[in-house]
C-alpha positions in Angstrom: 211.3 105.2 115.9 210.5 102.0 117.1 211.2 98.1 115.8 207.4 97.5 114.5 204.1 98.7 115.1 202.6 98.3 118.5 198.7 98.3 119.3 197.3 100.3 122.0 196.3 97.4 124.0 199.7 95.6 123.4 201.6 98.9 125.0 199.0 98.8 127.9 199.7 94.9 128.2 203.7 95.0 127.8 203.6 98.2 130.4 201.7 96.1 133.1 203.9 93.0 132.2 206.9 94.5 132.7 206.2 96.0 136.3 204.6 93.0 137.6 207.8 91.0 136.7 209.8 93.3 138.5 207.7 92.5 141.6 204.8 94.9 141.1 200.9 94.1 142.0 199.0 94.5 139.0 196.0 97.1 140.5 192.9 97.3 137.7 191.7 100.7 136.9 189.8 102.2 139.4 186.2 103.8 138.1 186.3 107.1 136.8 184.2 108.2 139.5 185.9 107.9 142.4 184.3 109.1 145.8 186.8 112.3 145.7 185.0 115.8 146.9 188.1 117.7 144.7 187.4 115.7 141.7 184.7 115.3 139.3 186.7 112.4 137.4 189.4 110.6 138.0 192.4 112.7 136.2 195.5 111.2 137.2 197.0 107.5 137.4 197.9 108.5 141.1 194.5 109.4 142.3 193.3 105.7 143.5 196.8 105.6 145.6 196.0 109.0 147.3 195.3 107.6 150.6 198.3 105.8 150.6 200.2 108.9 149.3 198.7 110.8 152.4 199.1 108.3 155.2 195.3 107.9 155.4 195.9 104.0 154.9 198.5 101.8 155.2 199.5 100.4 151.5 198.4 96.7 151.4 201.6 96.6 148.8 204.8 98.1 148.6 204.8 98.5 145.2 202.1 98.7 142.5 201.3 99.1 138.8 198.3 100.2 136.8 196.5 101.9 133.6 194.3 104.0 135.0 191.2 105.5 133.2 191.1 109.2 133.3 188.8 112.1 132.1 189.8 115.8 132.2 187.3 118.3 131.1 188.8 121.6 131.2 189.9 121.7 128.0 186.6 120.2 125.9 186.7 123.4 123.9 190.1 122.8 122.6 189.6 118.8 121.7 190.4 118.3 117.9 192.6 121.5 117.4 195.6 120.4 119.0 197.5 117.1 118.8 197.3 116.8 123.1 193.9 117.8 124.0 191.5 114.6 124.4 188.9 114.2 126.9 189.5 110.1 127.8 193.2 109.0 128.5 194.9 106.3 129.8 197.6 106.9 132.1 200.4 104.0 132.9 201.9 103.9 136.4 204.2 102.6 138.5 204.3 103.3 142.4 206.2 102.4 145.4 205.2 103.0 149.0 208.4 103.1 151.1 210.4 100.8 148.7 212.3 101.4 146.1 213.3 105.3 144.9 214.9 107.2 142.6 217.4 104.7 141.2 214.6 102.2 140.6 212.2 104.3 139.1 214.7 105.4 136.6 216.0 102.0 135.9 212.6 100.2 135.5 211.4 103.0 133.2 214.7 103.2 131.1 214.4 99.4 130.4 211.0 99.5 129.4 211.7 102.9 127.1 214.1 101.7 125.3 213.9 97.6 125.7 214.0 95.6 122.7 210.5 95.1 121.6 211.7 91.2 121.1 212.2 91.1 125.0 208.9 93.0 125.8 210.0 96.6 125.7 208.9 99.6 123.8 211.6 99.7 122.0 212.6 103.5 121.2 216.0 104.8 120.2 218.0 105.4 123.2 219.7 108.3 121.3 216.3 110.0 120.8 215.7 110.0 125.0 216.0 113.5 126.5 215.1 114.2 130.1 214.5 117.1 132.5 215.6 117.4 136.2 215.2 120.1 138.8 218.1 122.1 138.9 218.6 121.3 142.3 218.6 117.0 141.7 221.6 116.4 141.5 220.8 112.4 142.4 218.4 112.1 139.4 220.7 113.9 137.0 224.0 111.3 138.1 221.1 108.2 137.9 220.3 109.5 134.5 224.2 109.1 133.6 225.3 106.0 135.6 221.8 104.0 135.0 220.9 105.2 131.4 223.9 106.2 130.0 222.4 110.0 129.0 224.7 112.4 128.1 225.0 115.8 129.9 223.5 117.4 126.9 220.2 115.6 126.8 219.7 116.1 130.6 218.4 119.5 131.0 217.2 121.5 133.9 214.0 123.3 134.3 212.6 124.9 136.9 209.5 124.1 139.9 206.7 124.9 137.1 208.1 121.7 134.9 209.8 119.7 137.5 208.4 119.8 141.1 205.0 117.9 141.7 202.3 118.6 144.3 198.8 118.2 144.9 198.0 122.0 145.3 197.2 121.2 148.8 199.3 121.0 151.8 200.6 117.1 151.6 203.3 115.0 149.9 205.4 116.6 147.0 208.7 116.0 145.7 210.8 116.8 142.3 210.3 115.1 139.0 212.1 113.7 136.3 210.3 114.1 132.6 211.2 111.4 129.7 211.0 112.9 126.2 211.0 111.4 122.8 212.9 113.5 120.0 210.3 113.1 116.8 213.0 114.9 114.4 213.8 118.0 112.9 210.7 118.0 110.7 208.8 118.7 113.6 210.6 121.8 115.2 214.0 123.4 115.9 216.9 121.1 117.9 217.8 122.1 121.6 215.9 119.7 123.7 212.3 120.2 125.6 213.5 123.6 126.5 213.5 124.5 122.6 210.3 122.7 121.4 208.0 120.5 123.1 206.3 119.9 119.6 209.3 118.2 118.5 210.4 116.8 121.9 207.4 115.3 123.1 207.4 114.4 126.8 206.0 110.7 127.5 206.7 109.9 130.9 206.8 111.9 134.1 208.9 110.3 137.1 207.8 111.7 140.7 209.8 111.3 143.6 207.7 112.1 146.8 210.1 112.9 149.4 208.9 116.3 150.9 205.8 116.9 153.3 204.4 120.5 152.2 202.6 122.7 154.7 201.4 125.4 151.8 201.0 125.4 148.6 200.2 128.6 147.1 201.0 127.6 143.4 203.1 125.2 141.9 206.2 126.9 142.2 205.1 128.6 145.5 205.1 126.3 148.4 206.7 125.8 152.2 208.1 122.7 153.0 207.6 121.3 156.7 210.3 118.8 156.2 210.8 115.4 154.8 208.5 112.4 154.7 208.5 109.5 156.7 209.1 107.2 153.6 209.9 108.1 150.1 207.4 107.2 147.3 207.5 107.1 143.7 204.6 108.2 141.5 205.0 107.8 137.7 202.4 108.5 134.9 203.1 107.3 131.3 200.5 108.6 128.7 199.4 105.5 127.2 198.2 107.7 123.8 200.9 109.6 123.4 203.5 106.2 123.4 201.0 104.6 120.9 200.9 107.4 118.4 204.8 107.7 118.5 205.2 104.0 118.2 202.7 103.4 115.4 204.0 106.4 113.2 201.0 109.1 113.5 200.8 112.5 114.0 198.3 113.0 116.8 196.4 110.8 119.4 193.4 111.1 117.1 194.6 108.9 114.5 195.9 105.8 116.6 194.5 102.4 116.3 192.1 102.8 119.7 190.5 106.3 118.4 190.9 106.4 114.5 188.4 104.0 113.4 185.7 106.0 114.5 186.8 108.8 112.1 187.0 106.2 109.3 183.4 105.5 109.9 182.4 109.1 110.3 183.9 109.5 106.4 181.8 107.0 105.3 178.8 108.3 106.7 179.3 111.8 105.8 181.1 111.6 102.5 184.0 113.9 103.8 187.4 113.2 103.7 189.7 113.6 106.6 193.0 115.4 106.2 191.7 117.2 102.9 194.1 119.8 103.3 191.8 122.8 102.3 190.7 125.4 105.1 187.5 124.1 104.6 189.4 120.4 105.2 190.8 121.4 108.2 187.5 122.2 109.7 186.3 119.5 109.2 189.3 117.5 110.3 188.7 119.1 113.7 184.7 117.8 113.7 186.4 114.4 113.1 188.3 114.9 115.8 186.0 115.7 118.3 183.7 113.1 116.5 186.3 110.5 117.8 187.4 111.7 121.0 184.0 112.5 122.8 182.4 109.0 121.1 184.8 106.8 123.0 184.4 109.3 126.2 181.3 109.1 126.0 181.7 105.3 125.8 183.7 105.1 129.0 181.7 107.4 131.4 178.4 105.5 130.5 180.7 102.3 131.3 181.3 103.5 134.6 177.7 104.6 135.4 177.6 107.9 134.3 173.8 108.6 132.8 173.2 112.5 131.0 171.7 114.9 133.1 171.8 118.9 133.6 174.5 118.5 136.4 177.9 117.5 137.6 179.1 114.3 135.8 175.7 113.7 134.2 176.1 117.4 132.2 179.5 116.7 130.9 178.6 113.5 129.7 175.2 114.9 127.8 177.6 117.6 126.7 180.2 115.2 125.1 177.6 113.3 123.5 175.8 116.2 121.8 178.7 117.9 120.4 179.9 114.5 118.9 176.2 114.3 117.3 176.0 117.8 116.4 179.6 117.6 114.8 178.4 115.1 112.8 175.5 116.9 111.3 178.1 119.9 110.8 180.3 117.2 108.5 176.4 116.4 106.4 175.1 113.5 108.6 171.8 114.0 109.5 170.6 110.4 110.7 171.6 109.1 113.9 174.8 108.5 114.6 175.7 107.0 117.6 174.3 103.7 116.7 176.8 103.4 114.0 179.8 105.5 115.8 179.7 103.6 119.0 179.9 99.8 118.7 183.0 100.7 116.6 184.8 102.4 119.5 183.1 99.6 121.9 185.1 97.1 119.6 188.4 98.6 120.1 188.2 99.3 123.8 186.8 96.0 124.4 190.1 94.4 124.6 190.6 96.2 127.4 187.9 96.7 129.0 185.5 93.9 128.7 182.9 95.3 130.5 182.2 97.2 127.8 181.4 94.2 125.6 179.3 92.7 128.9 177.5 96.2 129.5 176.7 96.9 125.9 173.0 96.8 126.0 173.0 99.2 129.1 175.2 101.3 127.4 173.6 101.4 123.9 170.6 102.4 125.6 171.6 105.2 127.2 173.3 107.0 124.5 170.9 106.3 121.6 168.1 107.8 124.3 170.4 110.7 124.4 170.8 111.3 121.0 167.4 111.2 119.9 166.5 113.5 122.7 169.0 116.0 121.2 167.5 115.6 117.7 163.9 116.5 118.9 166.2 119.8 120.9 167.7 120.8 117.6 164.1 120.7 115.8 162.6 123.1 118.9 165.8 125.0 119.0 166.1 125.9 115.3 162.3 127.2 115.7 163.2 129.2 118.5 166.3 130.6 116.9 164.7 131.1 113.8 162.0 133.1 115.3 164.7 135.4 117.5 166.4 136.1 114.5 163.3 137.1 112.4 162.7 139.6 115.1 166.3 141.1 115.3 166.1 141.4 111.1 162.6 143.1 111.8 163.8 145.4 114.4 166.8 146.8 111.9 169.2 145.1 114.0 172.1 142.9 113.1 172.9 141.2 116.6 171.3 138.3 118.7 170.8 139.4 122.2 173.1 137.2 125.0 170.1 136.7 126.8 168.3 135.0 124.0 171.5 133.0 123.3 171.5 132.0 127.2 167.7 131.2 127.1 168.7 129.0 124.2 171.6 127.4 125.6 169.9 127.1 129.2 166.2 126.5 128.4 166.4 124.3 125.5 170.1 122.9 125.6 171.0 124.7 122.2 175.0 125.0 121.8 176.4 128.5 121.7 178.7 127.2 118.8 175.6 126.4 116.9 173.9 129.3 117.7 176.8 131.6 116.1 177.2 129.2 113.7 173.4 129.8 112.6 173.7 133.4 113.3 176.8 134.2 110.7 174.5 131.7 108.0 171.8 134.2 108.3 173.9 137.4 108.2 173.7 138.2 112.3 176.0 138.4 115.1 175.7 137.3 118.8 176.2 139.2 121.7 178.9 137.0 122.9 180.5 138.8 126.2 176.7 139.2 127.3 176.3 135.6 126.7 179.4 134.7 128.8 178.5 137.0 131.7 175.2 135.1 132.0 176.9 131.5 131.7 179.4 133.1 134.2 176.6 134.1 136.9 175.2 130.6 136.6 178.3 129.0 137.0 179.0 131.0 140.2 175.4 130.2 141.7 176.0 126.4 140.8 179.6 126.7 142.5 177.8 128.7 145.5 175.3 125.8 145.4 177.8 123.4 145.6 179.5 124.7 148.3 176.4 125.3 150.5 175.5 121.0 149.8 179.2 120.2 151.0 178.8 122.6 154.3 181.0 121.9 157.1 182.6 118.8 155.3 183.9 120.9 152.2 187.3 121.8 154.2 188.8 118.2 155.3 192.2 119.6 156.2 191.0 119.8 160.1 189.7 115.8 159.7 193.1 115.1 158.6 194.7 116.6 161.2 192.9 114.3 163.5 193.2 111.3 161.4 196.8 111.8 161.6 196.9 112.1 165.1 194.6 109.4 165.9 194.8 107.1 163.8 191.3 105.5 162.0 188.1 105.1 164.2 187.8 101.7 165.2 184.2 101.1 163.4 182.1 98.6 165.1 178.6 98.9 163.4 178.8 95.3 162.0 179.7 93.9 165.6 177.4 95.7 168.1 174.9 98.7 168.7 176.9 100.0 171.8 180.2 100.8 172.9 182.2 102.7 175.5 184.3 105.0 173.6 186.7 108.1 174.2 186.2 111.6 172.5 189.2 112.5 170.5 188.2 116.0 168.8 184.8 118.3 169.2 184.5 121.0 166.7 182.0 123.4 166.0 182.0 124.5 162.1 185.1 122.9 161.1 187.1 124.7 164.3 188.0 123.3 167.4 186.2 124.3 170.4 186.7 123.5 174.4 182.9 122.7 175.0 179.8 122.5 173.8 176.7 123.9 175.7 173.1 122.4 176.2 171.1 122.7 172.6 174.3 123.9 170.8 175.4 121.5 167.9 178.9 120.5 166.9 180.8 117.3 165.5 182.2 114.7 167.8 185.1 112.2 166.9 185.1 109.0 169.4 188.1 106.5 169.1 185.4 103.9 168.7 181.9 103.8 167.7 178.9 101.5 166.7 177.2 104.4 164.6 176.8 103.5 160.6 178.3 106.5 158.8 176.0 107.5 155.5 177.5 105.6 152.7 176.5 103.6 150.0 172.9 104.9 149.4 172.1 103.9 153.7 171.4 106.8 155.8 173.3 107.4 158.6 172.4 105.6 162.2 170.5 107.7 164.7 171.0 107.6 168.4 172.7 108.6 171.5 176.0 109.3 173.1 175.6 109.6 177.0 178.3 111.1 179.3 178.4 111.8 183.1 175.6 114.9 183.5 174.4 114.8 179.9 173.0 113.3 176.9 174.1 114.0 173.3 171.3 113.4 170.2 173.5 112.1 167.2 171.9 114.0 164.0 173.9 112.7 161.4 177.1 110.6 160.7 179.9 110.8 158.1 183.3 110.3 156.8 184.8 113.3 155.5 188.3 111.7 155.0 188.6 107.7 154.8 189.2 106.5 157.8 187.4 108.8 160.1 183.8 108.6 161.6 182.5 112.1 162.6 179.2 112.6 165.0 177.0 115.5 164.3 175.5 115.6 167.8 173.0 118.2 169.7 173.6 118.7 173.7 170.5 117.4 174.8 171.1 117.5 178.7 174.6 119.3 180.4 178.0 120.6 179.0 180.3 118.3 177.0 183.5 119.4 177.7 186.5 118.7 175.3 189.5 117.5 177.2 191.8 116.9 173.9 193.1 113.7 172.6 194.7 112.8 175.9 192.9 110.9 178.0 189.1 112.1 178.1 185.8 110.7 179.8 184.4 107.3 178.7 181.3 108.0 176.8 178.7 105.8 176.0 177.7 105.4 172.5 174.5 103.4 171.6 172.4 103.2 168.1 168.9 103.6 168.6 167.8 99.7 167.9 164.5 100.5 166.0 166.3 102.7 163.5 169.0 100.2 162.6 166.5 97.5 162.1 164.4 100.1 159.7 167.7 100.6 158.4 168.6 97.0 157.4 165.3 96.2 156.4 165.4 99.0 153.8 168.9 98.1 152.6 168.2 94.4 152.1 164.9 95.7 150.4 166.6 97.6 148.0 168.8 94.7 146.9 166.0 92.7 146.6 164.0 95.3 144.3 167.4 95.3 142.4 167.6 91.6 141.8 163.7 91.6 140.7 164.0 94.2 138.3 166.7 91.9 136.6 164.5 89.4 136.8 161.6 91.1 135.4 163.4 93.1 132.6 166.5 91.9 131.9 170.3 91.8 133.1 170.3 95.4 131.7 168.1 97.1 134.1 171.2 97.8 136.3 171.0 100.1 139.7 172.6 103.5 138.8 171.8 105.0 142.5 170.0 104.4 145.6 169.2 105.6 148.8 167.5 104.2 151.8 166.4 105.0 155.3 164.2 103.1 157.7 161.3 102.3 156.1 161.6 103.7 152.8 164.1 103.0 149.6 164.5 104.1 146.0 166.5 102.7 143.7 167.7 104.5 140.6 168.2 102.3 137.0 169.0 102.6 133.5 165.9 101.9 131.5 164.5 103.9 128.8 160.8 103.8 128.8 158.1 104.0 131.6 157.4 100.6 133.1 154.0 99.6 132.9 151.4 99.0 135.6 151.9 94.9 135.0 155.7 95.4 135.1 155.4 97.2 138.3 153.2 94.5 140.2 155.0 91.9 138.8 158.4 93.7 140.2 156.3 94.0 143.8 155.5 90.2 143.4 158.5 88.6 142.8 160.2 90.5 145.7 157.6 89.5 147.9 157.8 86.2 146.9 161.6 86.8 147.9 160.6 87.4 151.0 158.4 84.6 151.7 160.7 82.0 150.5 162.9 83.2 153.5 166.0 83.4 151.6 169.3 83.4 153.5 171.5 86.5 153.7 175.0 86.5 154.2 178.1 88.4 153.4 181.9 87.7 152.9 185.0 89.7 151.8 187.2 89.0 149.1 189.2 90.7 146.1 187.4 92.6 143.4 188.4 90.2 141.2 187.0 87.2 143.1 183.8 89.4 143.8 183.5 90.0 139.8 184.4 86.3 139.2 181.5 85.2 141.2 179.1 87.3 139.6 178.8 90.3 142.4 177.3 93.3 141.1 179.1 96.7 142.0 177.3 100.2 141.7 178.5 102.7 139.6 180.5 105.5 141.0 181.4 103.7 144.5 185.3 103.0 145.5 186.2 99.7 146.3 189.4 98.3 147.2 190.6 95.5 144.9 192.2 93.8 148.3 189.3 93.5 150.4 185.9 94.0 149.2 182.6 92.8 150.9 179.9 90.9 149.0 176.4 90.9 150.3 174.1 88.0 148.7 170.4 87.0 149.1 169.5 83.4 148.3 173.1 82.7 146.7 173.7 83.9 143.1 170.0 85.3 142.8 171.1 88.8 144.5 175.1 89.4 145.2 176.5 92.8 145.5 179.4 94.7 146.4 177.9 96.4 149.5 179.3 97.9 152.9 175.4 98.4 154.2 173.9 96.6 157.2 171.5 94.3 156.4 168.9 91.4 158.0 169.6 88.0 158.4 167.0 86.2 156.2 164.8 88.0 153.5 161.5 87.2 155.6 162.6 90.3 158.4 162.2 92.9 156.0 158.5 92.2 156.7 157.3 93.6 153.4 157.9 95.3 150.5 155.5 98.2 148.7 156.2 99.5 145.7 154.6 103.3 145.9 156.2 105.2 142.7 157.9 104.8 139.7 159.2 108.0 137.9 161.6 109.1 135.3 165.0 110.9 136.6 166.6 112.0 133.5 167.2 110.4 129.9 167.5 106.7 130.0 167.1 106.6 134.0 163.9 105.3 135.6 163.4 105.3 139.8 161.1 103.1 142.0 160.4 103.9 145.6 159.0 101.7 147.7 158.4 101.1 151.8 159.5 98.2 153.8 158.4 96.7 157.4 156.5 98.5 159.4 156.2 101.4 157.4 154.8 99.1 154.2 152.5 97.6 156.6 151.5 101.0 157.6 151.1 102.4 154.1 149.0 99.3 153.1 146.5 99.6 156.5 146.0 103.4 155.4 145.2 102.0 151.5 142.8 99.5 153.2 141.1 102.1 155.3 140.4 104.5 152.2 139.1 101.5 150.5 136.5 100.4 153.4 135.4 104.5 153.5 135.1 104.3 149.5 133.1 101.3 149.9 130.8 102.6 152.4 130.3 105.9 150.8 129.5 104.3 147.1 127.5 101.8 149.0 129.2 99.1 147.1 131.5 96.0 147.6 135.3 96.8 147.7 135.8 94.8 144.1 133.2 96.9 142.8 134.5 100.3 143.6 136.4 100.5 140.7 133.5 99.9 138.2 131.7 102.2 140.2 133.7 105.1 140.6 134.2 104.8 136.4 130.3 105.2 136.2 130.3 108.4 138.4 133.2 109.5 136.8 131.8 109.4 133.1 128.2 110.6 134.6 130.0 113.7 136.0 131.5 114.1 132.3 128.1 113.9 130.6 127.0 116.3 133.4 129.8 118.8 132.6 128.8 119.1 128.8 125.4 119.3 129.7 126.0 122.1 132.0 128.5 124.0 129.3 125.7 123.8 126.8 123.4 125.6 129.1 126.2 127.8 129.7 127.1 128.5 126.4 123.3 129.1 125.4 122.8 131.3 128.4 126.0 133.4 127.3 125.3 133.8 123.8 121.6 134.8 124.8 123.2 137.9 125.5 124.6 138.9 122.0 121.4 140.3 121.0 121.1 142.7 124.0 124.3 143.7 123.1 124.1 144.3 119.5 120.9 146.1 120.1 123.0 148.4 122.6 125.9 149.4 119.8 126.2 153.2 119.8 127.4 155.3 117.2 130.6 156.7 117.2 131.7 158.8 114.3 129.8 156.5 111.7 130.8 153.4 113.6 128.6 151.1 115.4 130.4 150.2 118.5 129.8 147.5 121.4 132.3 148.4 124.1 131.2 146.5 127.4 132.5 145.1 130.4 131.9 141.4 131.6 132.3 140.3 135.1 132.9 136.5 135.5 133.7 135.9 131.8 137.0 134.3 131.1 138.9 134.4 127.7 137.5 131.7 125.6 133.8 132.9 126.8 134.6 136.3 125.5 135.9 135.6 122.5 133.0 133.5 121.9 130.2 136.4 122.6 132.5 138.7 120.7 132.2 137.0 117.3 128.7 136.2 118.1 127.7 139.8 118.0 129.5 141.0 115.1 127.6 138.6 113.1 124.9 140.0 114.5 125.8 143.7 113.3 124.5 143.2 109.7 124.5 145.4 107.0 126.9 148.1 105.7 127.7 150.4 108.6 130.9 149.6 109.9 130.8 147.9 113.4 133.3 147.1 116.3 132.7 145.0 119.3 135.2 145.2 122.0 134.4 143.2 125.2 136.8 142.6 128.4 136.0 140.1 130.5 136.9 139.8 134.3 137.6 136.4 135.9 140.0 135.3 139.0 141.7 138.6 138.8 142.7 138.6 135.0 141.3 140.6 132.2 140.8 139.2 128.8 140.0 141.5 125.9 138.6 140.6 122.3 137.8 143.1 119.4 136.0 142.0 116.5 135.7 143.8 113.4 133.2 143.9 110.1 134.5 144.1 106.7 133.0 147.7 106.8 135.1 148.6 109.9 138.4 147.9 108.3 137.7 149.4 105.2 137.1 152.5 107.0 140.8 152.1 108.3 140.0 150.3 111.7 141.7 147.3 113.0 141.3 144.7 116.1 144.9 144.6 116.6 145.1 148.1 117.3 142.1 148.4 119.4 143.4 145.8 121.6 146.5 147.7 121.8 144.9 150.7 122.5 143.2 149.1 125.9 146.1 147.0 127.0 148.5 149.0 128.8 145.4 150.4 131.3 144.9 146.4 132.3 148.9 146.1 132.3 149.0 143.7 129.9 149.5 143.3 126.0 148.1 142.1 123.0 147.1 141.9 119.0 146.0 139.8 116.4 144.8 140.1 113.0 142.7 143.1 111.3 139.4 141.3 112.1 139.9 139.8 115.6 142.4 140.3 117.8 143.1 139.1 121.7 144.8 140.5 124.4 144.9 140.2 128.4 146.2 142.0 131.4 146.3 141.7 135.3 144.7 144.4 136.5 141.0 144.6 136.1 140.5 147.9 138.1 140.6 149.7 134.9 138.6 147.9 132.7 136.6 151.5 132.3 139.5 153.5 131.3 140.4 150.8 128.7 137.2 150.8 127.4 137.0 154.5 126.9 140.3 154.6 125.4 138.8 151.8 122.9 135.8 154.3 122.5 138.6 157.1 121.8 140.4 155.2 119.2 137.1 154.4 117.1 136.3 157.9 117.8 139.5 159.3 116.2 139.7 156.8 113.5 
């Protein structure tokens, strides 16, 4: 197949070097968490370049190349079962933005694929290469003949589903040409990709973007509006597929960057990968799941994802827990991630050094999740055992779907684990019922997500405005006021001719001083004035990159749209007090972040933030709650930085320069490699990539008052604080409370804590004494109740209502009365207490009553329905409760009847 074995890292480096040597700018992989409303994760190499292909931005280079990290989650259940399904993968790509087209793309691809390894190529045998083209694409067919020398029989025509690419929405599209490698007759029949796509394996897709699509109904059903202004090239080569071909492996799980995890899993479990038996095949799938999910989790945590119950966090949690569970199914019961994750780090760290430098944080997050899951498994197993026992007692053989769903939804218990344990117990699970409940939950989640996206969910109208007018001139860094011209007026996503007094809509200006919400900073507040009226700015967003949209309410007058031509001059003015508070809070966030790392260490890295005037919150990766001393020290370090009046500055540079300079990037944010903004406070003490507004000196923040520290998920903590005037106001309120307490307690402020402590201790002692007196009073009534026992069919029965008595009191009194009914005569005590609108019933029987055939649980069950409740217990003592206290007398009558009929 090739000259020699090539490692995954070497394949990656050869690809980049090949295209860099042909004039392409090498672009580092973007984060897996690009800010795209349609994507949970980056799932293709072209995603970071979408703004260039869509014409939203001008590309800073005519041609580029990258190896992009990608995650696809639709096929998680198929991982390990086939040679093709992997969650994380790397997509090698080369891109042309109006530069070279089909001939260049085909020539560059052919040179790399078939070039000798000694010359930097991949060394595939040219006689083993097949390609596909769109039947109508005669140009591509002829180029494969003239440039690559491919014979006609190895250029196969395939339809739109295979050989036309589009984004699934209106935008660029075009025919594509796929490159396949013939693996040999042992993998399937001859005849090219049309005959067998296991033998003929696709490694590269060359997309020739040349048309503008106006509507896309399906992959092979769309309308073409016309040719693109410039023709573009987008290609994608699967690195893992190339690796297993060049390394002589059977699938992507056995390549050099994945298989070492399987080797370690074999060592830990004592099981053998590739054993060949039916049981061995099941184990093989488990080994592959472990290897894939460990690597995928490593990459996701490396890019800042933390486990959670929704969105990206839920995907990560699922991957980690599936890896742990499959190790347990392989027979390894101890914590497995500390053994496996470092193996994956060592293999992937050569290509992604940030995995090594950020290892402490990555390990902390992953190991905490495994520990939490181990506890979940323990608790879930107990719940499952109880559910299985109830099913068997009832004589049934199927665990209800709602029970399986509760195990999954409430306890995080995987459905496949429930299925397996049920099978071991000789039971089945109502899977259709479970799936229905899961589907209902997903629909609720989707509806909630759609509601949260609100009016920005459909970005088509905003793209049209951007295409017609170009990007908004954004002047938030330079000024608080601009003279602006209206470009579009919308309400609920539709263009409208006017907004009347009191109406809310959206306004697009040609230029604006308003900060649009991003990077955790809330949007500016202010007004936009026009002749005869005023608009209140409620929100400012960027629904598509480059376009700033103002949500406004008409306070006075009527705003009339004149379209994008002409239009009145509007005066846009940011509230200066709002902006001052916002600058203080955002700079305060950076200061808190730096203080965190100084106090806790460099692994305490920000994972999210939000700030508005006077308030900030910062999420960071950390396993344990901070002690009060740690919180105080963080606050102390932060305020010392304010007192030092550190200079605050910012500069623009490339992303690689910023990283070399030590600037920290917020996980999940999108950064342009050609120009990023680095904000520093006190030089190297705080350097972060940031697009927010900031103070000029740290002292202008005023003060930082930490008001809370809490958990926001496994391995994630949150600090909240107030800044500026809000911080001083908070301290003033605290001072007032201290003064009031000092006056009330007649003590000095410094002595308040000790004084309150003394009062609390005295209160506890008093409560104990009161409880003793109350209990004595309660028990003093026991003798009277025992004396009032009546004979019912030879049983001495006490059936009494106790107003104001709770469950514990009723139980204590019932056992006391039973002890007073001595002798050989059967005796039963049934007391019903009523307190806070709830009923509590207790039945206590002596030995003689039980010998007579009475049972305390039966008496409770006789009374409970009247109380709209339930209960039960042992033969000598049982307890229950209900919510209807109006029928207590009927309940006691039912008890008497039960005793009489015994």
